C-alpha positions as CSV (number, residue, x, y, z in Angstrom):
1,M,0.8,1.0,-31.0
2,A,2.6,2.4,-28.0
3,R,3.0,6.4,-27.7
4,G,5.9,8.1,-29.4
5,A,9.1,8.8,-27.6
6,G,8.8,12.0,-25.5
7,A,4.9,12.3,-26.0
8,A,2.7,12.6,-23.0
9,A,0.6,9.7,-22.2
10,R,-3.1,10.4,-22.0
11,I,-4.8,8.9,-19.0
12,P,-8.7,8.8,-19.3
13,L,-11.4,8.1,-16.7
14,L,-12.9,4.6,-17.0
15,R,-16.7,4.7,-16.6
16,G,-18.2,1.4,-16.5
17,G,-15.0,0.3,-18.1
18,K,-15.1,2.5,-21.0
19,A,-12.5,5.3,-21.5
20,Y,-13.8,8.8,-21.1
21,D,-11.9,12.0,-21.5
22,S,-12.7,15.1,-19.3
23,L,-12.1,18.6,-20.3
24,A,-10.5,19.1,-16.9
25,Q,-6.9,17.4,-16.9
26,V,-3.8,17.5,-14.7
27,E,-0.3,17.2,-16.0
28,L,2.3,14.9,-14.3
29,P,5.9,16.2,-14.5
30,D,8.9,14.1,-14.7
31,L,10.7,14.5,-11.4
32,R,14.1,14.4,-13.2
33,R,13.1,17.3,-15.3
34,Q,11.7,19.6,-12.3
35,G,13.1,23.0,-13.0
36,R,14.5,22.2,-16.4
37,R,13.0,23.7,-19.5
38,S,11.8,22.0,-22.7
39,G,11.2,24.7,-25.4
40,K,8.6,27.4,-24.9
41,G,6.1,25.1,-23.1
42,G,8.3,24.5,-20.1
43,S,9.1,21.1,-18.6
44,R,7.4,18.3,-20.6
45,P,4.7,16.4,-18.8
46,V,4.8,12.7,-18.6
47,A,1.1,12.3,-18.7
48,R,-2.2,14.3,-18.9
49,V,-4.7,12.8,-16.5
50,S,-8.4,13.3,-17.0
51,Q,-10.1,14.5,-13.8
52,A,-13.7,13.4,-12.5
53,N,-15.7,16.2,-10.9
54,P,-17.8,15.2,-8.0
55,G,-21.1,15.3,-10.0
56,L,-19.8,12.9,-12.5
57,V,-18.6,10.5,-9.7
58,A,-22.1,10.7,-8.0
59,R,-23.8,9.9,-11.1
60,D,-21.7,6.9,-12.0
61,L,-21.9,5.3,-8.4
62,A,-25.7,5.7,-8.4
63,R,-25.6,2.9,-11.0
64,S,-23.7,0.5,-8.6
65,S,-26.1,-2.2,-9.1
66,E,-25.0,-2.8,-12.6
67,A,-21.6,-3.9,-11.3
68,R,-23.3,-6.4,-9.0
69,R,-25.5,-7.8,-11.7
70,A,-22.6,-8.1,-14.1
71,L,-20.3,-10.0,-11.6
72,E,-23.2,-12.2,-10.4
73,E,-23.3,-13.8,-13.8
74,L,-19.8,-15.2,-13.2
75,S,-18.8,-17.8,-10.6
76,V,-16.0,-17.1,-8.1
77,A,-14.1,-19.8,-9.8
78,E,-14.4,-17.8,-13.1
79,L,-13.3,-14.7,-11.6
80,I,-10.4,-16.2,-10.0
81,A,-9.4,-17.5,-13.5
82,I,-9.8,-13.9,-14.9
83,C,-7.5,-12.6,-12.1
84,R,-4.9,-15.2,-13.0
85,R,-5.0,-14.1,-16.8
86,A,-5.0,-10.4,-15.6
87,G,-1.9,-11.1,-13.7
88,E,0.1,-12.4,-16.7
89,L,-1.3,-9.4,-18.9
90,F,-0.2,-7.1,-16.2
91,L,3.3,-8.6,-15.9
92,H,4.0,-9.1,-19.7
93,G,1.4,-7.6,-21.8
94,E,0.9,-4.5,-23.9
95,L,-2.3,-2.9,-22.7
96,P,-4.5,0.1,-23.7
97,L,-3.5,3.5,-22.5
98,G,-5.3,6.5,-24.1
99,E,-5.2,6.5,-27.8
100,G,-2.4,3.9,-27.9
101,S,-1.0,1.2,-25.7
102,Q,1.6,0.7,-23.0
103,S,4.3,-1.9,-22.9
104,V,5.8,-3.2,-19.8
105,D,8.8,-1.0,-20.3
106,D,6.6,2.0,-20.9
107,Y,4.8,1.3,-17.6
108,L,8.1,1.1,-15.7
109,S,9.5,4.1,-17.2
110,Q,6.3,6.4,-16.7
111,L,5.8,5.1,-13.1
112,S,9.5,5.8,-12.1
113,A,9.3,9.3,-13.8
114,T,6.4,10.6,-11.7
115,T,6.8,8.7,-8.4
116,G,10.6,8.8,-8.2
117,M,10.7,4.9,-7.6
118,P,13.8,3.3,-9.2
119,L,13.1,0.9,-12.1
120,S,14.4,-2.1,-10.1
121,M,11.9,-1.5,-7.2
122,A,9.1,-1.0,-9.7
123,R,9.9,-4.2,-11.3
124,A,9.9,-5.9,-7.9
125,N,6.5,-4.4,-7.0
126,M,5.1,-5.8,-10.3
127,G,6.2,-9.1,-9.1
128,K,4.3,-8.8,-5.9
129,I,1.0,-7.8,-7.7
130,H,1.4,-10.6,-10.1
131,F,1.8,-13.1,-7.4
132,V,-1.4,-12.0,-5.8
133,L,-3.5,-12.1,-9.0
134,D,-1.9,-15.6,-9.8
135,R,-2.6,-17.0,-6.4
136,M,-5.9,-15.4,-5.8
137,A,-7.4,-18.7,-4.6
138,T,-4.7,-18.8,-2.0
139,V,-5.2,-15.2,-1.1
140,L,-9.0,-15.6,-0.6
141,G,-8.5,-18.8,1.4
142,G,-6.5,-16.7,3.8
143,L,-9.0,-13.8,4.0
144,T,-12.1,-16.2,4.4
145,R,-10.2,-18.7,6.5
146,G,-11.0,-21.6,4.0
147,L,-14.6,-20.8,3.3
148,D,-16.1,-22.7,0.4
149,L,-16.3,-19.8,-2.0
150,S,-19.1,-21.4,-4.1
151,L,-21.2,-20.1,-1.2
152,L,-20.9,-16.7,-2.7
153,D,-22.4,-18.1,-6.0
154,R,-25.4,-19.8,-4.4
155,G,-26.1,-17.5,-1.7
156,Y,-26.1,-20.0,1.1
157,G,-25.0,-23.6,1.6
158,E,-23.7,-26.2,4.1
159,Q,-20.4,-26.2,5.7
160,E,-19.4,-28.4,8.6
161,G,-22.9,-29.6,9.0
162,R,-24.3,-25.9,9.3
163,T,-26.4,-23.7,6.9
164,I,-24.1,-20.7,6.3
165,S,-24.6,-17.6,4.3
166,Y,-22.9,-14.2,3.7
167,R,-24.5,-10.9,2.7
168,R,-22.6,-8.5,0.6
169,Q,-22.2,-5.2,2.2
170,S,-21.7,-3.1,-1.0
171,D,-22.0,-3.4,-4.6
172,L,-18.9,-1.4,-5.1
173,L,-15.7,-1.1,-3.2
174,G,-14.2,2.5,-3.1
175,A,-10.4,2.6,-3.2
176,V,-8.9,6.1,-2.4
177,L,-5.3,5.2,-3.1
178,P,-1.8,6.5,-2.3
179,S,1.2,7.2,-4.5
180,N,4.0,5.7,-2.3
181,S,4.4,2.3,-3.7
182,P,2.8,0.0,-6.4
183,G,2.6,-3.1,-4.1
184,V,-0.2,-1.4,-2.1
185,H,-2.5,-2.0,-4.9
186,S,-2.6,-5.7,-4.3
187,L,-4.9,-5.1,-1.3
188,W,-8.0,-4.1,-3.3
189,L,-7.6,-6.8,-6.1
190,P,-9.5,-9.6,-4.2
191,A,-12.7,-7.4,-4.5
192,I,-13.4,-8.6,-8.1
193,A,-12.9,-12.2,-7.1
194,L,-15.4,-11.5,-4.3
195,K,-18.0,-10.2,-6.7
196,V,-17.6,-6.6,-5.7
197,G,-17.0,-3.9,-8.3
198,L,-14.4,-1.1,-7.9
199,A,-14.5,2.7,-7.9
200,I,-10.8,3.7,-7.9
201,K,-9.4,6.9,-7.0
202,P,-5.8,6.8,-7.9
203,G,-2.9,8.7,-6.0
204,R,-2.0,11.9,-7.8
205,Q,1.5,10.9,-8.9
206,E,0.6,7.2,-9.4
207,P,-2.2,6.5,-11.7
208,W,-0.2,4.1,-13.7
209,T,-0.5,0.9,-11.6
210,P,-4.4,1.1,-11.0
211,F,-4.9,2.0,-14.4
212,R,-2.9,-0.8,-15.9
213,L,-4.6,-3.3,-13.5
214,A,-7.9,-2.1,-14.6
215,Q,-7.0,-2.6,-18.4
216,A,-5.4,-6.1,-17.3
217,L,-8.7,-7.2,-15.6
218,L,-10.9,-5.9,-18.5
219,T,-8.7,-7.5,-21.2
220,A,-8.9,-10.8,-19.2
221,G,-12.6,-10.8,-19.2
222,C,-13.7,-8.8,-16.3
223,P,-17.2,-7.3,-16.9
224,P,-16.8,-3.6,-17.8
225,A,-19.5,-2.3,-15.5
226,A,-17.4,-3.7,-12.5
227,I,-14.7,-1.1,-13.0
228,G,-14.6,2.6,-12.5
229,F,-11.4,4.6,-12.5
230,Y,-11.8,8.4,-11.4
231,P,-8.7,10.5,-10.9
232,T,-10.2,13.4,-8.9
233,H,-9.5,15.9,-6.0
234,H,-10.6,16.0,-2.4
235,A,-14.4,16.5,-3.2
236,G,-14.4,13.6,-5.7
237,A,-12.7,11.3,-3.2
238,G,-15.3,12.3,-0.7
239,E,-18.1,11.3,-3.1
240,I,-16.5,7.8,-3.4
241,L,-16.3,7.4,0.5
242,Q,-19.8,8.6,1.1
243,R,-21.6,6.7,-1.7
244,C,-19.7,3.4,-1.7
245,G,-21.1,1.0,1.0
246,R,-17.4,-0.1,1.6
247,S,-14.2,1.7,0.9
248,L,-10.5,1.6,1.5
249,L,-8.9,4.9,2.5
250,F,-5.0,5.4,2.4
251,G,-3.4,8.6,3.7
252,D,-1.5,10.2,6.4
253,A,-2.8,10.4,10.1
254,K,-4.8,13.6,9.3
255,T,-6.5,12.2,6.2
256,V,-7.5,8.8,7.8
257,G,-8.4,10.4,11.2
258,S,-11.4,12.3,9.8
259,W,-12.9,9.1,8.8
260,A,-12.2,7.2,12.0
261,G,-15.2,5.5,13.5
262,D,-17.0,5.1,10.2
263,E,-17.5,1.5,9.6
264,R,-17.9,1.8,6.0
265,V,-14.4,3.0,5.5
266,Q,-11.3,0.6,6.3
267,L,-8.4,2.9,7.1
268,H,-4.9,2.4,6.0
269,G,-2.9,5.2,7.6
270,P,0.8,5.3,8.9
271,G,2.1,1.8,9.9
272,W,4.5,2.7,12.7
273,S,5.7,-0.9,12.3
274,K,8.4,-2.0,14.8
275,V,11.0,-4.5,15.6
276,V,10.8,-5.4,19.3
277,V,13.8,-7.1,20.9
278,G,13.3,-9.0,24.3
279,E,15.8,-8.7,27.2
280,E,17.1,-12.2,26.8
281,M,18.0,-11.6,23.3
282,A,19.2,-8.1,23.6
283,A,22.8,-9.3,23.5
284,E,22.2,-11.3,20.5
285,W,21.1,-8.4,18.3
286,P,24.2,-8.7,15.8
287,A,22.8,-11.9,14.6
288,Y,19.6,-10.1,13.5
289,L,21.1,-6.9,12.2
290,D,20.4,-7.7,8.5
291,L,17.0,-8.4,9.4
292,I,16.4,-5.2,11.2
293,A,18.0,-3.2,8.5
294,A,15.9,-5.0,5.8
295,S,12.8,-4.1,7.9
296,V,13.7,-0.6,7.8
297,A,15.0,-0.1,4.2
298,D,13.4,-2.7,1.9
299,N,11.4,-1.0,-0.9
300,G,13.1,2.2,-0.2
301,G,11.4,2.6,3.1
302,R,8.2,3.6,1.5
303,S,5.8,1.0,2.8
304,C,3.7,1.1,5.9
305,I,5.2,-2.3,6.7
306,N,8.6,-0.9,6.9
307,A,9.9,-0.6,10.4
308,S,10.0,2.9,11.7
309,G,11.1,1.9,15.3
310,V,13.3,-0.6,17.1
311,W,12.1,-1.1,20.7
312,T,14.7,-3.1,22.7
313,A,14.8,-4.2,26.3
314,G,18.7,-3.7,26.3
315,E,21.7,-2.7,24.2
316,G,19.8,0.1,22.6
317,R,22.6,2.6,21.9
318,R,25.1,-0.1,20.6
319,L,22.3,-1.5,18.4
320,A,21.3,1.9,17.0
321,A,25.0,2.6,16.3
322,E,25.5,-0.5,14.2
323,L,22.2,-0.1,12.4
324,A,23.2,3.4,11.6
325,A,26.6,2.2,10.2
326,R,24.8,-0.4,8.1
327,L,22.1,1.9,6.7
328,V,24.6,4.8,5.9
329,T,26.2,2.6,3.3
330,I,22.9,3.0,1.1
331,E,23.7,5.8,-1.4
332,A,21.3,7.8,-3.6
333,R,21.6,6.7,-7.1
334,A,19.9,7.5,-10.5
335,L,16.4,5.9,-10.9
336,D,17.7,3.6,-13.7
337,D,20.6,2.3,-11.7
338,P,20.0,-1.4,-10.9
339,R,21.7,-1.0,-7.6
340,A,19.2,1.9,-6.5
341,E,17.7,1.4,-3.1
342,L,16.2,4.8,-2.4
343,A,13.2,6.5,-4.1
344,A,13.2,10.2,-5.1
345,M,11.2,12.8,-3.3
346,P,8.7,15.0,-5.3
347,S,11.1,17.8,-5.1
348,R,14.1,19.3,-3.5
349,E,11.9,21.7,-1.4
350,A,9.8,18.8,-0.2
351,A,12.9,16.7,0.8
352,Q,14.5,19.8,2.6
353,A,11.2,20.5,4.5
354,L,11.0,16.8,5.9
355,S,14.8,16.9,6.6
356,D,14.3,20.2,8.6
357,H,11.1,18.6,10.3
358,I,13.4,15.9,11.7
359,D,16.2,18.2,12.7
360,A,13.9,20.4,14.7
361,R,13.2,17.4,17.0
362,L,16.7,16.3,17.6
363,G,18.4,17.2,20.7
364,E,16.3,16.9,24.1
365,G,17.0,13.2,24.4
366,A,17.3,12.3,20.6
367,V,20.5,12.1,18.3
368,D,20.9,11.5,14.8
369,L,23.6,8.6,14.6
370,T,23.7,8.4,10.8
371,A,24.6,12.1,10.8
372,E,27.6,11.5,12.9
373,I,28.9,8.9,10.5
374,R,27.9,10.4,7.2
375,R,29.0,14.0,7.9
376,A,27.0,15.3,5.0
377,P,23.6,16.7,4.5
378,R,20.6,14.3,4.8
379,V,19.3,15.5,1.5
380,A,21.3,14.5,-1.7
381,E,20.7,15.1,-5.3
382,V,21.4,12.7,-8.1
383,D,20.4,12.8,-11.8
384,G,18.1,15.8,-11.3
385,C,16.2,14.0,-8.3
386,A,16.3,14.9,-4.6
387,F,16.7,12.0,-2.0
388,L,16.5,11.8,1.6
389,L,19.3,9.5,2.9
390,P,18.7,6.7,5.6
391,T,18.4,8.1,9.0
392,V,18.7,6.3,12.4
393,I,17.8,8.2,15.6
394,F,18.5,7.1,19.2
395,C,16.0,8.3,21.6
396,D,16.6,8.0,25.4
397,S,12.9,7.9,26.2
398,P,9.9,6.2,24.7
399,H,7.9,9.5,25.1
400,H,10.1,11.2,22.5
401,P,8.1,12.3,19.5
402,L,10.5,10.6,16.9
403,T,9.7,7.3,18.5
404,Q,6.3,7.5,16.9
405,A,7.4,9.0,13.7
406,E,7.3,7.7,10.1
407,F,8.4,9.0,6.9
408,L,8.6,7.9,3.3
409,F,12.2,6.9,3.3
410,P,14.4,4.4,5.4
411,F,14.0,6.1,8.9
412,A,14.0,4.4,12.1
413,S,14.1,5.4,15.8
414,V,15.8,3.2,18.5
415,V,14.6,3.2,22.0
416,E,15.3,1.2,25.2
417,V,12.6,0.2,27.2
418,A,12.1,-2.2,30.2
419,Q,10.8,-5.5,29.1
420,S,7.8,-5.3,31.4
421,E,6.7,-2.3,29.7
422,L,7.5,-3.0,26.0
423,A,4.0,-4.3,24.9
424,G,2.2,-1.4,26.6
425,R,4.5,1.2,25.3
426,I,4.9,0.6,21.6
427,G,1.7,2.2,20.7
428,P,-0.3,1.4,17.4
429,S,1.7,-0.9,15.1
430,L,0.7,-2.4,11.9
431,V,3.5,-5.0,12.0
432,V,5.5,-6.0,15.0
433,T,8.4,-8.6,14.6
434,A,9.2,-9.9,18.1
435,L,12.7,-11.1,18.6
436,T,12.1,-12.9,21.8
437,R,11.8,-16.3,23.3
438,D,10.1,-14.9,26.5
439,R,6.6,-16.5,26.8
440,Q,5.3,-13.6,28.8
441,L,6.4,-10.9,26.4
442,R,5.1,-13.0,23.5
443,A,1.8,-13.3,25.4
444,D,1.6,-9.8,26.1
445,L,2.2,-8.8,22.5
446,M,-0.5,-11.3,21.3
447,A,-2.9,-9.8,23.8
448,S,-2.0,-6.1,22.7
449,P,-4.8,-4.1,21.0
450,F,-2.1,-2.0,19.2
451,V,-0.6,-4.9,17.1
452,E,-2.3,-5.6,13.9
453,R,0.1,-8.3,12.5
454,L,2.5,-10.2,14.7
455,N,5.8,-11.9,13.5
456,L,7.0,-14.3,16.2
457,G,10.6,-14.7,15.4
458,P,13.2,-13.6,12.9
459,I,10.8,-12.5,10.1
460,P,11.4,-8.9,8.6
461,T,8.3,-6.5,9.0
462,S,8.5,-6.1,5.3
463,H,7.8,-9.8,4.6
464,V,4.2,-10.2,3.5
465,A,2.2,-13.4,3.8
466,W,-0.5,-13.2,1.3
467,D,-2.6,-15.9,2.9
468,Q,-3.0,-13.6,6.0
469,P,-4.9,-10.4,6.2
470,H,-2.7,-7.2,5.7
471,E,-4.5,-4.5,7.5
472,G,-8.0,-5.5,8.4
473,N,-9.7,-8.2,6.5
474,L,-11.2,-7.3,3.2
475,F,-13.6,-10.2,3.1
476,A,-14.8,-9.3,6.6
477,H,-15.2,-5.6,5.3
478,L,-17.2,-6.6,2.3
479,Y,-19.4,-9.3,3.7
480,R,-21.5,-10.1,6.8
481,Q,-22.5,-13.6,7.9
482,R,-26.5,-13.8,8.0
483,A,-28.6,-16.2,9.6
484,V,-30.5,-18.6,7.4
485,Q,-33.1,-21.2,8.4
486,S,-35.0,-23.2,5.8
487,S,-37.9,-25.6,6.0
488,P,-39.6,-27.6,3.3
489,F,-42.7,-26.1,1.8
490,G,-45.8,-27.4,3.7
491,A,-44.0,-28.4,6.7
492,V,-45.3,-27.3,10.1
493,A,-42.9,-24.8,11.8
């Protein structure tokens, strides 16, 4: 049965799919109760999360071959069917959690309490995750570019008249995960269908989604040996990255930068996604204001695919002023308000520190246009939570540091740059939406080594096509094509 009202949930480790309670545990507070007191024990935690020490992680990962053997007993088609069942369980089911169970409403409430994500956004992210699990065959088709996936069952086969084979790079995919948005967890889910087990290190504030997904997969029939769940600190995360042949690492620029150049680790850092407006369309920007605003503010601005910059070949100040006027209408609301469009920050102190960081970089060619309209502090408090209100900065030079800034709330800088310099100036960009009909600018963006995903035309940066790779290609990360030649026994070579 589900946990009692007000009781803290117990989140164990999963070692070979089996729950394991450790002596070391971390309490997760309710952001809405920060600073409030609940009896003699202080603020009541939402959860107590078991912690894996580095030695335990290392011992478990040494048995990674067990995950491979368990998954090899199932076909890719069977694993896709397991993913589909898991999607339904994740979206609708009551699943194991500690000594009890977790309903959908429990999950949404717990997730919101520890991450500050409004319930309405949490539900929307559940839908995204369900879509990926339900359409796993389509997702894999995009990642593999239509490969006959039964090749992974047989080891090799024929495709387009050629013998073809792929070699698995690792028995386990390590996943060192963030706490910013549940939708990000859709990125590691294809590993199971690709016959690679999981060693999951959840974000500190957001163990809920990966744990629920793990339980949904196990309940749907995934082999227990294929799933490990290890809440842990920095050293434990390092063990996962060192010992898994392939991993995904999410974090800020400093975190992912320390693993740059290691081919075993696919990095998911800041997105610095952008909307680019060509010169011939600069005067048409009012027609695309809704698209630009959605790119900045969808999902509370918390995703790496949210635009943090608008780079235009003309009309920059006017575009920035109207974007500011549009986004300033977004208000801080209680997390259970169905109209909520902003997520709460971890604390008032964290929100104020980030706001002060932005203010310290204003002047010297950068102005906060939302502040001129709002005439109120950027930090707002509602229902015991602290929020950062949407912010639009106009910069008069592409060299200003705020043109390459990214924060976990709706923030965007707008800068005007000559069209001939746009593609070369934008810098690293996970997603670029190009509002231009100019063939040369389109060609320059296509050729740019800075652009990971390119939307040609009026497509919000926040729109995800699940049949396309997100950031890197998980299949290419997990598998490498091998050469295979065969000859009948007894034949002369």
